[in-house]
N, C-alpha and C positions, 0 to 999 in steps of 0.2 A: 935280739928279736926273741920273744916268746909265742909261741901258739899253743893253743888249747886244742888237744885231741877229742873228737867226738865220735860217737858209735854211727854217725850218718854221714850221708854226702849231701847235706843240704845245701852247700856251697854251689853245687851243680843244678839245683832245682829251678833256679829263675834263669838259667841260660837259654838263648834262642837254639832252636831244633838242630841247627849246624853244630853248635857248641856241644849239645848234648852227643851226636853223633863221634865229635872229635874224642871227647872223653870216655865215652862207654866203650870204643873200640878196646881200649888198652885197660882202662881201669876197672871195667867189670870184671876182670880176672883176679883182682886183688882183694877185694872185700873191704869192710869198714876197718878204721883203725882199731886194733886190739886193745889199746890202753886209754883211760880217761884220766889224763892229768896234763900238767904243764910241762914243756920241755922248752929248754933255753936252747935256740938253735944256734947261737953265737957259740957255743960251749957244750955240744952234746955230749952225754955220758954212755958210751957203751953203742954196742951196734943198733940195738932196736931203736934208741933215739936218732942214730945217724940216718938210718933208713927212713924214720919218720920224717926228719927234716928234708930229706932229699924229696920225698914224696910232697911234702908241704911246699918246697920249692917249685917243682912242676905243677902242681895244682894252681898254685900263684900265679906261675907264667902262663899257664893255660886259661886264666880267667882274664887274663890281661888281654891276650890274643882274641878272645871273644868280643871283650869290650871293644877293642880296635875295629874287628871285623865288622861288628853291629853298627858302628859308627859309620864306617866306609860304607857299607850296603846302603844306608839310611840316604846316603848322598848319591847313589846310583840309580839309573833308570834304566828301562828295557834291557836290550842285548848285552849292554856293558855290566849292568846287574846280575843278569843270568850266566854271563862269563865267569863273573867273579864266584858265585855259588859253585859254579862246575869246577872252576881251579881250585877251590878251597876243599870240596870233596876228593878231588884227586891228591892235593896236598896231604890231607889227613891220611890216605892210604899210603901215599909215599912215606910219611913220617914214621906211621906205625910198622909199615914192612921193614924199613931201613932199620929201625932201631931193634926190631926183631933179630934181623940178620946180624947187625953189629954186635947183639949181646947173647948170640945164640950158643956160643962155647961155653958160657956161664950158666946155661940152664940146669937146674938141679941143684947149684949151688946156693949158699947162704946169701951171696950178693948179687944173685940175678936181678931181682927187683930194683935193688937201689941202682945197678948199672943202667937198666932198662929207665927207670925213671930220669935218670940224669942225661940220657940220649934225648928223650922226650922234652926235657927241659931245654937242652940245647937247641934243638931244633925249633922247638915252640918259639924261643926268643928270637931266633934268627928269622922266623916268618913273621913275627909280629913288628921287627923293625922293616921288613918289607912292604907291609901293609901300610905301615906309618909314612912311607914315602909317597903313597899315591895321594 
């Protein structure tokens, strides 16, 4: 799989408000990609490309979660819909805090962002699977 890195986060501009909350809580800390080139994530070369691919996987998982969330939200009404919104906001805080805790000891190290994005990716995929069951 090849990805094209850009200097913007246009991927997130079209997401629903809840999705923006989900991504900005952690991604706002990291800034745009520093390189505008093609990376082969099947065979990344060096630490910079590995970290970029980890981040790309998380961003892809986050987009999938937001798509599933929006589809589910559209099917719900009233109190059930409100409960899902509240649950999702709570889950975002849980995910972000859990991943910050899980990677706390690597803060300041060169692998910190990669470890953080791997945690976010793992938890986001699990939440997506939960929402898909409804």
